[in-house]
C-alpha positions in Angstrom: 118.5 46.8 141.7 119.0 49.1 138.5 121.7 51.5 138.9 121.2 55.0 137.2 123.8 57.6 136.5 124.3 59.8 139.4 122.7 62.8 137.6 119.5 60.7 137.2 118.1 60.8 140.6 114.7 59.4 141.7 113.3 63.0 141.9 114.4 63.8 138.4 113.0 60.6 136.7 109.7 62.0 136.2 111.1 65.2 134.4 113.6 63.5 132.2 111.0 62.4 129.4 109.9 66.2 129.3 113.4 67.3 129.0 113.9 65.0 126.2 110.8 66.3 124.5 111.6 69.8 124.8 115.2 69.7 124.0 116.5 66.5 122.4 116.1 66.2 118.7 115.8 62.3 118.2 116.8 60.5 115.1 114.1 59.1 112.5 111.4 60.0 115.3 108.0 61.3 114.8 108.0 63.9 117.6 104.4 64.7 117.8 103.9 61.4 119.5 105.5 62.9 122.6 103.2 66.0 122.6 100.2 63.8 122.5 100.5 62.1 125.8 103.1 59.5 125.2 106.4 59.6 127.2 109.8 59.3 125.6 111.2 55.9 126.6 114.4 56.4 128.3 116.9 53.3 128.5 119.6 53.7 131.5 121.3 50.3 131.7 122.3 47.1 129.7 123.5 43.8 130.9 124.0 40.9 128.2 120.9 40.6 125.9 119.0 42.9 128.3 118.1 46.7 128.9 116.4 48.5 131.6 114.5 51.9 131.5 114.6 54.7 133.9 111.6 53.0 135.9 113.8 49.8 136.3 111.6 47.8 133.8 113.5 45.2 131.9 113.5 44.3 128.3 115.0 42.0 125.9 117.1 43.7 123.3 115.9 41.9 120.2 117.7 44.3 118.0 121.1 44.6 119.5 120.5 48.5 120.0 120.4 49.1 116.3 122.0 45.9 114.8 125.1 46.8 116.8 125.7 45.2 120.3 127.0 41.8 119.0 128.8 41.0 122.1 126.1 42.0 124.4 125.7 45.1 127.0 127.9 45.6 130.0 131.2 44.2 128.5 133.7 45.5 131.1 136.7 44.5 129.0 135.5 46.7 126.2 135.1 49.7 128.5 138.6 48.9 129.9 140.1 48.9 126.5 138.6 52.5 125.9 139.8 53.6 129.0 143.3 52.5 128.6 143.7 53.8 125.4 142.2 57.2 126.2 144.8 57.5 129.1 147.6 56.7 126.4 146.4 58.8 123.4 142.8 60.0 123.4 142.8 61.5 119.8 145.0 61.9 116.8 143.8 62.1 113.4 144.8 59.9 110.3 145.6 62.8 108.0 149.2 62.1 107.0 149.8 60.6 110.3 148.9 57.2 112.0 148.8 55.7 115.4 149.2 52.3 116.6 145.5 51.3 117.2 144.5 52.1 113.8 147.5 50.4 112.1 146.9 47.2 114.1 143.2 47.3 113.5 143.6 48.0 109.7 145.9 44.9 109.5 143.5 42.7 111.4 140.6 43.7 109.1 142.6 43.1 106.0 143.4 39.7 107.3 139.7 39.0 108.1 138.3 40.3 104.8 137.9 38.3 101.7 140.2 38.0 98.7 142.7 41.1 98.4 140.7 43.7 100.2 143.8 44.9 102.1 143.2 48.8 102.3 141.2 50.1 105.1 139.9 53.5 105.2 138.3 54.4 108.6 135.2 56.5 109.0 132.8 57.2 111.8 130.0 55.0 110.6 128.3 53.0 107.8 126.9 56.1 105.9 130.3 57.6 105.7 131.7 54.4 104.6 129.2 54.2 101.7 129.8 57.8 100.8 133.5 57.0 100.7 133.0 54.1 98.5 131.1 56.0 95.9 133.9 58.8 96.1 136.6 56.2 95.6 134.9 54.6 92.8 134.5 57.8 90.8 138.1 59.0 91.4 139.3 55.5 90.5 137.8 55.4 87.2 138.9 59.1 86.6 142.4 58.1 87.2 142.2 54.9 84.8 140.9 56.7 81.8 137.3 56.2 82.3 136.0 59.5 83.6 132.4 59.1 82.6 132.0 56.0 85.0 130.2 58.0 87.9 126.6 56.4 88.4 125.7 53.7 91.1 123.1 50.9 90.9 121.5 49.8 93.9 118.1 48.0 94.9 114.6 49.3 95.7 113.9 49.6 99.3 117.6 49.4 100.5 118.9 51.5 102.9 122.4 52.8 102.5 122.7 55.8 104.9 121.8 59.5 105.3 124.5 61.7 103.6 123.6 63.1 100.4 125.5 60.7 98.2 124.4 57.6 100.3 121.0 58.8 100.4 121.1 58.8 96.5 122.0 55.1 96.8 119.4 54.5 99.3 116.1 53.0 97.7 113.5 54.3 99.9 111.4 57.3 98.3 110.0 58.5 101.5 113.5 59.0 103.0 114.8 60.9 100.0 111.9 63.3 99.0 112.3 65.8 101.8 116.0 66.4 100.8 116.0 66.4 97.2 117.5 67.2 94.8 120.2 64.7 95.8 123.5 63.8 94.2 122.5 62.6 90.5 123.3 59.1 89.3 121.5 56.8 91.6 119.8 53.9 89.6 117.6 51.5 91.2 116.6 47.7 90.4 114.5 45.1 92.0 115.5 43.5 95.3 115.7 39.9 96.5 112.4 39.7 98.3 111.3 36.2 97.3 108.0 36.4 99.2 107.3 39.3 96.8 108.6 37.7 93.6 106.8 37.9 90.2 104.3 35.2 90.0 106.2 33.0 87.6 109.3 32.7 90.0 107.1 31.9 93.2 108.3 28.3 93.1 111.8 28.8 92.0 114.3 30.8 94.3 117.1 30.2 91.9 115.4 31.4 88.9 114.2 34.4 90.8 117.8 35.2 92.0 119.0 35.0 88.3 116.2 37.2 87.1 116.7 39.9 89.8 120.7 39.8 89.2 120.0 40.0 85.5 118.0 43.3 86.0 121.4 45.0 87.0 122.8 44.0 83.6 119.8 45.4 82.0 120.2 48.6 84.0 124.0 48.9 83.2 123.1 48.3 79.5 120.3 51.0 79.6 122.4 53.6 81.3 125.5 52.7 79.3 128.3 50.6 80.8 130.7 53.7 80.2 128.5 55.6 82.6 128.2 53.2 85.6 131.0 52.8 88.4 129.4 50.5 90.9 126.7 48.3 92.1 125.9 48.4 95.8 124.2 45.5 97.6 123.7 44.4 101.2 124.5 40.6 101.5 121.1 40.4 103.3 119.0 43.5 102.6 117.8 45.2 105.7 114.8 47.5 104.8 111.8 45.6 103.7 112.7 42.8 106.3 115.9 40.8 105.9 116.0 39.6 102.1 118.7 36.9 101.8 120.4 36.4 98.5 118.8 33.7 96.4 121.0 30.7 95.4 123.4 32.0 92.6 122.5 35.7 93.1 125.7 37.3 94.4 127.7 35.1 92.0 125.8 36.3 89.1 126.1 40.0 90.4 130.0 39.4 90.5 129.9 38.1 86.9 128.0 41.1 85.5 130.4 43.4 87.4 133.4 41.9 85.9 131.7 41.9 82.3 131.1 45.6 82.4 134.0 46.7 84.4 131.7 47.9 87.2 132.9 47.7 90.9 130.9 45.4 93.2 130.4 47.1 96.6 129.2 45.0 99.5 127.4 47.2 102.1 128.0 45.2 105.2 127.1 47.8 107.8 124.8 45.5 109.5 125.8 42.0 108.1 129.5 42.2 109.1 131.0 41.1 112.5 129.0 37.8 113.3 125.4 39.0 112.3 125.4 36.1 109.5 128.0 34.1 111.3 131.2 35.2 109.8 133.4 38.4 110.2 132.0 39.4 106.8 128.9 37.8 105.3 130.5 38.1 101.8 133.0 35.4 102.8 130.2 33.2 104.0 128.5 33.4 100.8 131.8 32.8 99.0 131.8 35.8 96.9 134.7 38.6 96.8 133.6 42.1 96.2 135.8 45.1 95.1 135.0 46.8 98.2 133.3 46.3 101.7 131.6 49.1 103.7 131.1 48.2 107.4 130.6 49.7 110.9 128.2 48.8 113.8 129.3 45.4 115.1 133.0 46.3 114.7 132.9 47.7 118.3 129.7 46.0 119.4 128.6 49.6 119.7 130.7 50.5 122.5 132.5 53.1 120.3 131.6 54.8 117.0 133.7 53.3 114.1 133.1 52.5 110.4 135.4 51.5 107.4 135.7 51.1 103.8 137.9 48.3 102.8 139.0 48.2 99.3 141.0 45.9 97.1 144.6 46.2 96.3 143.7 47.2 92.6 141.6 50.2 93.8 144.6 51.6 95.8 147.1 51.1 93.0 146.7 54.5 91.4 147.5 56.2 94.7 150.8 54.5 95.3 152.5 56.6 92.6 153.0 60.3 91.7 150.9 63.2 93.3 147.4 61.2 93.3 145.6 61.8 96.7 142.0 60.6 97.9 141.1 64.0 99.2 138.7 62.6 101.7 138.5 62.0 105.2 136.7 62.4 108.8 138.1 64.0 111.9 136.9 60.9 114.0 137.7 58.1 111.3 140.1 55.6 112.9 139.8 57.3 116.4 142.3 55.8 118.8 139.7 54.9 121.4 137.4 53.4 119.0 140.2 51.3 117.2 141.3 49.9 120.5 137.8 49.0 121.5 137.5 47.3 118.1 140.5 45.2 118.7 139.2 43.9 122.0 135.8 43.3 120.6 137.3 41.1 117.9 139.3 39.3 120.7 136.0 38.5 122.2 134.8 37.1 119.0 137.7 34.9 118.9 137.9 33.9 122.7 133.9 33.2 122.9 133.5 31.8 119.5 130.6 34.2 118.5 130.7 33.4 114.9 130.6 29.5 115.7 127.6 30.4 118.1 125.6 31.9 115.3 126.4 29.2 112.9 125.4 26.6 115.3 122.3 28.0 116.5 120.8 30.0 113.4 118.7 27.0 112.3 117.2 26.8 115.9 116.4 30.4 115.8 114.8 30.2 112.4 112.7 27.2 113.4 111.6 28.9 116.5 110.4 32.1 114.9 108.8 29.8 112.0 106.4 28.4 114.9 104.7 31.9 114.3 103.5 30.9 110.8 100.5 29.4 112.5 99.1 32.8 113.2 96.8 34.4 110.5 98.9 37.8 110.3 102.4 36.1 109.8 103.1 35.7 106.1 106.6 35.0 105.9 109.7 34.5 108.1 113.1 35.1 106.4 116.7 36.0 107.0 119.9 34.4 107.9 122.3 34.0 111.0 120.8 36.1 113.6 119.0 38.6 111.4 115.4 37.9 110.6 112.3 39.7 109.4 108.7 38.7 109.9 106.3 40.0 107.2 102.7 40.8 108.4 99.9 40.2 106.0 96.1 40.8 105.8 95.5 37.6 104.0 98.0 34.7 104.0 96.5 33.1 101.0 96.7 35.9 98.7 99.5 37.6 100.4 97.5 40.8 100.6 99.3 43.5 102.6 97.8 46.3 104.6 97.1 49.7 103.1 98.5 52.9 104.6 95.9 53.3 107.4 95.9 49.9 108.3 99.8 49.9 108.7 99.5 53.2 110.8 97.1 51.6 113.1 99.0 48.2 113.2 102.6 49.2 113.6 102.5 52.9 115.1 99.3 52.7 116.6 99.7 49.1 118.4 102.8 46.8 117.8 105.7 49.3 118.7 104.2 50.1 121.9 102.7 46.5 122.7 106.1 44.8 122.0 107.9 47.1 124.3 105.2 46.9 126.9 105.6 43.2 126.9 109.3 43.3 127.3 110.8 43.0 123.8 112.7 45.8 122.1 112.7 45.3 118.4 111.6 46.9 115.1 108.2 47.2 113.7 109.0 48.8 110.2 106.9 49.9 107.3 110.0 50.7 104.8 108.3 48.4 102.2 105.6 45.9 103.5 105.1 45.8 107.5 107.6 43.7 109.1 109.0 43.0 112.6 112.8 42.7 112.5 114.9 40.9 114.9 118.9 41.1 115.2 119.8 40.0 118.9 123.1 39.8 120.4 125.2 37.0 119.1 125.7 35.4 122.6 122.3 34.1 123.0 120.7 30.6 122.4 117.5 28.5 122.6 116.3 29.9 125.9 116.4 33.6 124.4 114.9 32.4 121.1 111.8 30.8 123.1 111.4 34.0 125.1 111.2 36.0 121.8 108.8 33.8 120.2 106.6 33.7 123.3 106.5 37.5 123.5 105.9 38.0 119.7 103.1 35.2 120.0 101.1 37.0 122.6 101.5 40.5 120.9 100.7 39.3 117.5 97.5 37.5 118.7 96.6 40.7 120.1 97.2 42.5 117.0 94.6 40.6 115.1 92.0 42.3 117.3 93.3 45.8 116.6 92.7 45.6 112.9 
């Protein structure tokens, strides 16, 4: 029995989709779809790794909402933590004041972060955290006598957020063009998609990783090291379909940043809080950046919260005199969100969610790799509970689909077919066509098999569409 909110009665169910179409401006949504006979999917309930729609249909949440619901849906202890905090102190800003939940969470995050990343600047989400990191990098170098260091290097196809600064760091042209001109200074280098590596590196992942990292040094040299402030990298790049770092890649990026006095910023908006099997993926990969940006899984999605976590060195200029980081957000470090995050981290500890990912990630990969017997599946890649399946026209040549074929395959068939078959995930064309999976961290082999079975049915059907 599916329980819907009181304001969603049986008689109103049929009208909700129309109301959504006519009044709700959805994010990253092609709205014309809903004026051409398709109905807006409406989700009303979540429990564990599953969600239900307004008609009572059940779906496996293969994307954790949006890489967010690490601990699963329906966690009453998180709702209770929010309610308790709201009763005591529902809101107070961090503008020259503090409150206990933000203080205790900042201390806890500093203890979990690698190295000397001990200063936590709270935001509402990941894009704001990225924006904060770029602003801090610029001001830090101004305060330390290098005011020309303002540019940022990031990777092709990488997504870092929608604010004007974060969008400049983003490497997806289609996402940027409608909003140009953007903040100047965003420089792009190759990403770590080994499946699409230059021919000479196809058989040597380490050599490819060093080649890709050295393109960062090349870009710094080209721009002038006195003009580059930071390099932004996701430990496992999301857009394009889950590109893990090749062996030695992150270590080499760290060396390059040190050599040219450039800050290394790890954008862990997606990869933090268990997605790769540790609180921060950079800890698992054994490399300490200067800044970590994070959000999403910090609260398992039960309340909005993000953070920029900076090293002691970057905070040092602000400990003296009148220097102020003139930057902030009304909702940053919201008391309710911080309380939820603390309880969420308690769940991580009690239930061993990081350990669960580490113990089962190999089984998840092997289960997904069974799909490589299908002609349409070219590559399965990722880490932890974060995988991309790249779809190809020709496995032997790795030929991809053209724009018209991608439109028919992804939007015309896969997105709807996957959902109709009970699997919510992402069929994405930012880069080459991929299916992305990032399920809740609580699942195991039974759910892996369910995911693989549904994907096999739909991908087999997809061959008939093309």
